[in-house]
C-alpha positions in Angstrom: 0.0 0.0 0.0 1.3 3.4 -0.9 0.6 6.4 1.3 1.1 10.0 0.2 0.5 13.0 2.4 -1.3 15.7 0.4 -2.1 18.3 3.1 -0.4 19.3 6.3 -1.8 22.7 7.3 -2.6 23.7 10.9 -4.7 20.9 12.3 -5.8 19.5 8.9 -4.2 16.5 7.4 -5.0 14.7 4.1 -3.5 11.5 2.5 -4.0 9.5 -0.6 -3.8 5.7 -0.1 -3.3 3.4 -3.1 -4.4 -0.2 -2.5 -3.0 -2.3 -5.4 -5.2 -4.7 -7.2 -2.6 -7.4 -6.4 -3.1 -6.8 -2.6 -6.9 -6.9 -3.0 -6.7 -10.1 -5.0 -4.5 -11.8 -2.5 -6.9 -10.9 0.3 -9.7 -12.4 -1.7 -7.8 -15.6 -2.2 -7.2 -15.8 1.6 -11.0 -15.4 2.2 -11.8 -18.0 -0.4 -9.5 -20.5 1.3 -11.0 -19.6 4.6 -14.7 -20.1 3.7 -14.3 -23.0 1.1 -14.6 -25.8 3.8 -18.0 -24.4 4.8 -19.4 -23.9 1.3 -22.1 -26.4 0.1 -22.7 -27.0 -3.6 -24.7 -29.7 -5.3 -22.5 -32.4 -6.8 -19.6 -31.8 -4.4 -19.0 -33.3 -1.0 -18.9 -30.8 2.0 -15.6 -29.0 2.0 -14.6 -30.2 -1.5 -16.0 -27.4 -3.6 -13.1 -26.1 -5.9 -11.8 -22.7 -5.0 -12.5 -21.3 -8.4 -16.2 -22.1 -8.0 -16.3 -20.6 -4.5 -14.7 -17.4 -6.0 -17.2 -17.4 -8.8 -20.2 -17.7 -6.4 -19.0 -15.2 -3.8 -16.4 -13.2 -5.6 -18.2 -9.8 -5.7 -19.0 -9.9 -1.9 -15.4 -11.0 -1.1 -14.0 -8.3 -3.3 -16.0 -5.6 -1.4 -15.0 -7.0 2.0 -11.4 -7.2 1.0 -11.4 -3.6 -0.2 -13.1 -2.4 3.0 -10.6 -4.2 5.2 -7.7 -2.8 3.2 -9.0 0.7 3.6 -9.6 0.3 7.3 -6.1 -1.0 7.8 -4.7 1.8 5.7 -6.4 4.4 7.8 -5.1 2.8 10.9 -1.6 2.7 9.4 -1.8 6.4 8.6 -2.9 7.3 12.1 -0.3 5.0 13.8 2.7 5.9 11.6 2.1 9.7 11.8 1.2 9.5 15.5 -2.0 11.4 14.8 -4.8 12.1 17.3 -7.9 12.5 15.2 -10.3 15.1 16.6 -13.2 13.5 14.8 -14.0 10.5 12.5 -11.7 10.7 9.5 -13.3 11.3 6.1 -12.6 8.3 3.8 -13.6 8.5 0.1 -13.0 5.9 -2.6 -12.2 7.3 -6.1 -15.4 7.4 -8.1 -13.8 5.8 -11.1 -12.7 2.7 -9.2 -13.2 -0.6 -11.1 -12.8 -4.1 -9.8 -9.5 -5.6 -10.8 -7.7 -2.2 -10.7 -5.8 -0.3 -8.0 -8.0 1.5 -5.6 -7.2 5.2 -4.8 -8.6 6.4 -1.4 -8.6 9.9 -0.1 -8.4 10.3 3.7 -9.0 13.7 5.4 -9.0 14.4 9.1 -8.4 17.0 11.7 -6.1 16.3 14.6 -6.3 17.5 18.2 -4.0 20.4 19.0 -1.1 20.3 21.4 -2.7 22.1 24.3 -0.3 24.2 26.3 0.2 23.2 29.9 -2.9 24.4 31.6 -2.5 27.1 34.3 -4.6 25.9 37.2 -2.8 27.5 40.1 -4.3 30.6 41.7 -7.9 29.9 40.7 -10.2 31.8 43.1 -13.9 31.0 43.3 -16.9 32.1 45.3 -19.4 29.6 46.6 -22.8 31.2 47.1 -24.8 29.1 49.6 -28.6 29.2 50.0 -30.1 28.0 53.2 -33.5 26.3 53.2 -36.2 28.2 55.1 -39.3 26.8 56.8 -41.3 29.0 54.5 -39.9 27.3 51.4 -40.7 23.9 52.9 -44.2 25.0 53.8 -44.8 26.3 50.3 -43.6 23.0 48.7 -45.9 21.0 51.0 -48.7 23.3 50.2 -48.3 22.9 46.5 -48.3 19.1 46.9 -51.5 19.3 49.0 -53.1 21.5 46.3 -52.2 19.0 43.6 -53.8 16.3 45.7 -57.1 18.2 45.8 -60.1 15.9 46.5 -63.8 16.6 45.7 -67.2 15.5 47.0 -70.5 15.5 45.3 -72.4 18.8 45.5 -76.2 18.8 45.8 -77.8 18.1 42.4 -79.3 21.6 42.4 -76.0 23.3 43.1 -74.6 25.4 40.4 -70.9 25.0 39.5 -68.6 27.8 40.5 -64.9 28.5 40.0 -62.9 25.9 41.9 -65.6 23.2 41.5 -65.0 20.1 39.6 -67.4 19.2 36.7 -67.7 15.7 35.3 -69.2 15.6 31.8 -69.6 13.8 28.5 -68.9 15.9 25.4 -69.0 16.0 21.6 -66.9 18.6 19.8 -68.0 19.8 16.3 -66.6 22.2 13.7 -69.1 23.4 11.2 -71.6 21.1 12.7 -69.5 18.0 12.1 -67.9 16.0 14.9 -64.1 16.0 14.6 -61.7 13.2 15.4 -60.6 13.1 19.0 -63.3 15.5 20.1 -65.7 13.0 21.8 -65.4 11.6 25.3 -67.2 10.7 28.5 -66.7 11.2 32.2 -64.1 13.8 31.9 -63.4 15.7 35.1 -62.2 19.2 35.0 -61.7 21.8 37.7 -63.1 25.2 36.7 -60.3 27.7 36.7 -57.5 25.2 36.3 -56.7 26.6 32.8 -56.2 23.1 31.4 -58.7 23.4 28.6 -58.7 25.7 25.6 -59.6 29.4 26.4 -63.2 30.1 27.1 -64.2 26.5 27.7 -64.0 26.4 31.5 -65.6 29.8 31.9 -68.8 28.5 30.3 -69.1 25.7 32.8 -69.8 28.2 35.6 -73.5 27.8 36.6 -74.1 24.3 35.2 -75.9 21.7 37.4 -75.9 18.0 37.5 -78.1 16.7 34.6 -77.8 19.8 32.5 -77.2 19.6 28.7 -75.4 22.6 27.3 -73.7 23.7 24.1 -70.8 26.0 24.4 -68.9 27.9 21.7 -65.1 28.2 21.6 -62.3 29.1 19.2 -59.2 27.0 19.0 -55.9 29.0 19.5 -54.1 29.9 16.3 -51.0 28.0 17.6 -53.1 24.9 18.4 -51.3 21.6 18.0 -53.7 20.2 15.3 -53.5 22.2 12.1 -57.0 21.0 11.2 -58.4 22.8 14.3 -56.0 25.7 14.8 -57.9 29.0 14.7 -61.3 27.3 14.0 -64.6 28.1 15.7 -66.1 25.0 17.4 -69.0 23.9 19.5 -69.1 21.3 22.3 -72.3 19.6 23.2 -72.1 18.8 27.0 -73.9 16.5 29.3 -73.1 17.3 32.9 -72.8 14.1 34.9 -71.8 15.7 38.3 -70.7 18.9 40.0 -68.3 18.4 42.9 -67.1 20.8 45.6 -63.4 20.8 46.7 -62.7 19.3 50.1 -60.3 21.2 52.3 -57.6 18.7 53.3 -54.9 20.1 55.5 -51.3 19.1 55.2 -51.1 17.0 58.3 -49.9 13.6 59.5 -52.9 12.0 57.9 -52.1 13.6 54.6 -48.5 12.4 54.9 -49.6 8.8 55.7 -51.8 8.8 52.5 -48.5 9.4 50.7 -46.9 6.4 52.4 -44.9 8.4 55.0 -44.9 8.2 58.7 -45.7 11.8 59.5 -45.8 15.3 58.2 -42.4 15.9 59.6 -41.0 13.1 57.4 -42.7 14.8 54.4 -41.1 18.1 55.3 -37.7 16.4 55.6 -38.0 15.0 52.1 -38.9 18.4 50.7 -36.1 20.0 52.6 -33.6 17.5 51.2 -35.0 18.1 47.7 -34.7 21.9 48.0 -31.2 21.6 49.4 -30.3 19.5 46.3 -31.7 22.2 44.0 -29.8 24.9 45.8 -26.6 22.7 45.6 -27.1 22.4 41.9 -27.4 26.2 41.5 -24.3 26.7 43.6 -22.4 24.3 41.5 -23.6 26.0 38.3 -22.4 29.4 39.6 -19.0 28.0 40.6 -18.6 26.1 37.4 -19.2 29.1 35.3 -16.7 31.2 37.3 -14.1 28.4 36.8 -14.7 28.2 33.1 -14.5 31.9 32.6 -11.1 31.9 34.3 -9.8 29.0 32.3 -11.1 30.5 29.0 -9.4 33.9 29.9 -6.1 32.3 30.5 -5.8 29.9 27.6 -6.0 30.5 23.8 -5.0 27.9 21.2 -6.2 26.7 17.8 -9.1 24.3 17.8 -10.2 21.8 15.1 -12.7 23.6 12.7 -14.7 20.4 12.3 -15.3 20.1 16.0 -16.4 23.8 16.1 -18.7 23.2 13.2 -20.3 20.2 14.8 -20.8 22.1 18.1 -22.3 25.1 16.3 -24.7 22.8 14.4 -25.8 21.3 17.7 -26.4 24.8 19.1 -28.2 26.0 16.0 -30.5 23.0 15.8 -31.6 23.6 19.4 -32.2 27.3 18.6 -34.3 26.5 15.6 -36.4 24.1 17.6 -37.0 26.8 20.3 -37.6 29.5 17.7 -40.4 27.3 16.3 -42.2 27.6 19.6 -42.0 31.4 19.7 -45.0 33.6 19.2 -43.3 34.9 16.0 -41.0 32.1 14.7 -39.9 34.2 11.7 -38.7 37.1 13.9 -36.9 34.7 16.2 -35.1 33.1 13.2 -34.2 36.5 11.9 -32.6 37.5 15.2 -30.8 34.2 15.3 -29.3 34.9 11.9 -28.1 38.3 13.1 -26.3 36.6 16.0 -24.8 33.8 14.0 -21.3 35.0 14.5 -21.7 35.2 18.2 -23.0 31.6 18.4 -20.0 30.6 16.3 -17.7 32.1 19.0 -19.7 30.2 21.7 -19.2 27.0 19.8 -15.4 27.6 19.5 -15.2 28.4 23.2 -17.0 25.2 24.1 -14.6 23.1 22.1 -11.5 24.9 23.5 -12.7 24.4 27.0 -13.5 20.8 26.4 -10.0 20.2 25.1 -8.5 22.1 28.0 -10.4 20.1 30.6 -9.4 16.9 28.9 -5.8 17.9 29.1 -6.1 18.9 32.7 -7.7 15.5 33.5 -5.1 13.5 31.7 -2.2 15.4 33.3 -3.6 14.9 36.7 -4.7 11.2 36.6 -8.5 11.8 36.4 -10.0 8.6 35.1 -13.4 6.9 34.5 -13.4 3.5 36.0 -14.8 0.5 34.2 -17.6 0.2 36.8 -18.6 3.9 36.1 -18.5 3.2 32.3 -20.7 0.2 32.7 -23.2 2.3 34.6 -23.2 5.0 31.9 -23.8 2.4 29.2 -26.6 0.8 31.1 -28.3 4.2 31.7 -27.9 5.2 28.1 -29.3 1.9 26.9 -32.6 2.7 28.7 -33.3 5.3 26.0 -33.8 2.5 23.5 -36.5 0.0 22.9 -35.9 -3.3 24.9 -35.1 -5.2 21.7 -32.4 -2.7 20.8 -30.6 -2.3 24.1 -28.2 -5.2 23.7 -27.3 -4.0 20.2 -26.6 -0.5 21.6 -24.3 -1.8 24.3 -22.4 -3.8 21.7 -22.2 -0.7 19.5 -20.7 1.5 22.3 -18.2 -1.2 23.3 -17.0 -1.5 19.7 -16.9 2.1 18.7 -14.3 4.2 20.4 -15.9 7.5 19.5 -19.3 6.5 20.7 -17.8 5.4 24.0 -15.9 8.7 24.3 -19.1 10.7 23.7 -20.8 8.8 26.5 -17.9 9.1 28.8 -17.2 12.8 28.2 -19.8 14.4 30.5 -18.8 12.4 33.6 -15.1 12.8 32.8 -15.6 16.5 32.6 -17.5 16.7 35.9 -14.7 14.8 37.6 -12.1 17.2 36.2 -14.2 20.1 37.4 -14.4 18.6 40.9 -10.6 18.2 40.8 -10.2 21.9 40.0 -12.7 22.8 42.8 -10.4 21.0 45.2 -7.4 22.9 43.9 -9.1 26.3 43.9 -9.2 28.9 46.7 -12.9 29.1 47.6 -14.6 31.8 49.6 -18.2 31.3 50.8 -21.1 33.6 51.2 -24.7 33.0 52.2 -27.3 34.5 50.0 -31.0 34.3 49.1 -32.0 32.0 46.3 -33.1 34.9 44.2 -29.6 36.5 44.5 -28.0 33.2 43.4 -30.3 32.9 40.4 -29.6 36.5 39.5 -25.9 35.9 39.7 -26.1 32.9 37.4 -28.1 34.9 34.9 -26.0 38.1 35.2 -23.7 39.0 32.3 -21.4 40.8 34.8 -18.4 38.8 35.7 -18.6 36.8 32.5 -21.4 34.5 33.5 -23.4 32.8 30.8 -27.0 32.5 30.0 -28.9 29.3 29.8 -30.9 26.7 31.7 -29.2 23.9 33.6 -29.0 20.6 31.9 -31.2 18.1 33.7 -28.3 15.6 34.0 -25.5 18.2 34.1 -23.9 16.8 31.0 -21.3 19.4 30.6 -23.1 22.0 28.6 -23.5 24.2 31.6 -23.9 27.3 29.5 -26.3 27.1 26.6 -27.3 29.9 24.3 -30.3 31.9 25.5 -33.3 29.8 25.8 -35.5 32.0 23.7 -33.9 32.9 20.4 -35.4 36.4 20.4 -34.5 37.2 24.0 -31.2 39.0 23.7 -28.0 39.0 21.8 -25.5 36.7 23.5 -22.2 38.2 24.6 -19.9 35.7 23.0 -16.8 36.5 25.0 -18.8 35.9 28.2 -20.5 32.8 27.1 -19.1 30.1 29.2 -19.7 26.6 28.0 -18.3 23.2 28.7 -17.8 21.0 25.7 -17.5 17.3 25.7 -14.0 16.0 26.2 -12.4 15.2 22.8 -13.3 11.9 21.3 -10.7 9.2 21.3 -9.2 8.4 18.0 -11.3 6.1 15.9 -9.8 3.4 13.8 -12.7 2.7 11.5 -15.8 4.4 10.2 -18.4 4.4 12.9 -21.2 1.9 12.7 -24.8 3.2 12.9 -26.2 3.1 16.4 -29.7 1.5 16.9 -32.5 4.0 16.7 -33.7 5.3 20.1 -37.2 4.4 21.2 -39.8 7.1 20.5 -40.0 8.4 24.0 -36.4 8.9 24.8 -35.3 9.7 28.3 -35.1 13.5 28.4 -31.9 15.3 29.5 -33.3 18.8 29.6 -36.4 17.7 27.8 -38.5 20.1 25.7 -42.0 18.8 25.2 -43.1 18.7 21.6 -46.7 18.1 20.6 -47.5 15.0 18.6 -50.6 14.0 16.8 -52.7 11.6 18.7 -56.5 11.6 18.8 -57.9 11.6 22.3 -61.5 11.2 23.5 -61.6 14.5 25.4 -61.4 18.2 24.7 -57.8 19.1 24.1 -56.0 20.8 27.0 -54.0 23.9 26.0 -51.8 24.6 24.4 -52.4 21.5 22.3 -55.0 18.8 22.1 -52.5 16.1 21.7 -50.3 14.1 24.1 -46.7 15.1 24.3 -43.5 13.2 24.2 -40.1 14.3 25.5 -37.5 15.1 22.9 -34.0 14.9 24.3 -32.0 17.8 23.2 -29.1 19.6 24.7 -26.8 22.0 23.1 
């Protein structure tokens, strides 16, 4: 095999590999000899089929397999001999004019990881903002749970429904006098004033009594989930089955026991622990962003353009999704376009920080244990349908880049924890509102964006609403995944995730599904979680 370097510019490398017809033919001969004993053909005893007949039967497939193996070995040889660390999967392209029986010319292009300068991690100073949990916060949380557990009792049959009452009814929805799909149902219970149904529906339930029959008029919102109903006037024929009054149920020991707890005090302890965990997450987010800002300010080096492009595309895809849910999607997209350059800088910073954190981790012995990796794989496999989970596990174990992407968020968090231990940290007690304001503030280089539900290393996303404000690129802290390990062969396709994937910081997206009840706003359809994280 001949290997010729055709590009060596910055972090970009390109090579031309020539696989001779003689090498391919020799590999095919080896495969023929290997499979001949297993080939069955009428007129021949098992294992006695002549090699020329085996080649005639399976030659085309063996030729393709031989060429594929030669190319993979050639790519591995290029990487090994030149001591390359690919930033992403190499691009491999077979010459379009290749014909069987001739030499094969293959073009290989890749970007390599930069030589990151020795990270400066001494002298990092961070502030830890601590939020104490108050009794008022716990009381409020318990109160919300009690309100969600509201119970009702039948009102007298002559009683008229009022705001806060529950109405049980059958219904038939019609547009232009014709019942529409999913608009018919029975025994649906709705609390008046809950705001769960389309605008104007619940208001017209005020004053109904058990046994009443009533027709109400509504207009579906313009942004309604079903295009067939969006903006349409409709009627609902109702039969009122029951009117029920809310029952005051205090949050006491009995309420806690209904939830399976020993007492109200145990319930309060659970809520206190939950709120402490929330506060701890906010505190970590604030510290993490301070840390990243300091690292970004102290390090500047070239990053692989392909990694930046991939990161930008991920950001842009999320922004387009969010813009589609704005009141004016076109205006949101227009503002995104105006900020495209800033988002490019955000993507570049994320990649640089990811490489920097990876370098810090490797230099200081930060590792992911096999047990931790096994847990990551098992957790990720739950996103797939049961019949695909084993295939996903095999895919991750055999594909270095897939494993690296799965490992990266945990590895990054462990590096961040290591840097927290090295940093000089001062502590200050503040109110939760002050901590949240500090996270959202642009002063001090803090970034904008919601926390990732699983803290997967993208601690600083672009603004949640595309039309909210222009991002300050130089202040946009972002943790990128640690660089992928070098891949020795083109990646295989992972099994498709099951429809309802486990959300990370899940955005609910309406899906069409007819239901036998009036649609709850903003859409009549059920929702599924769509995992997406920039």
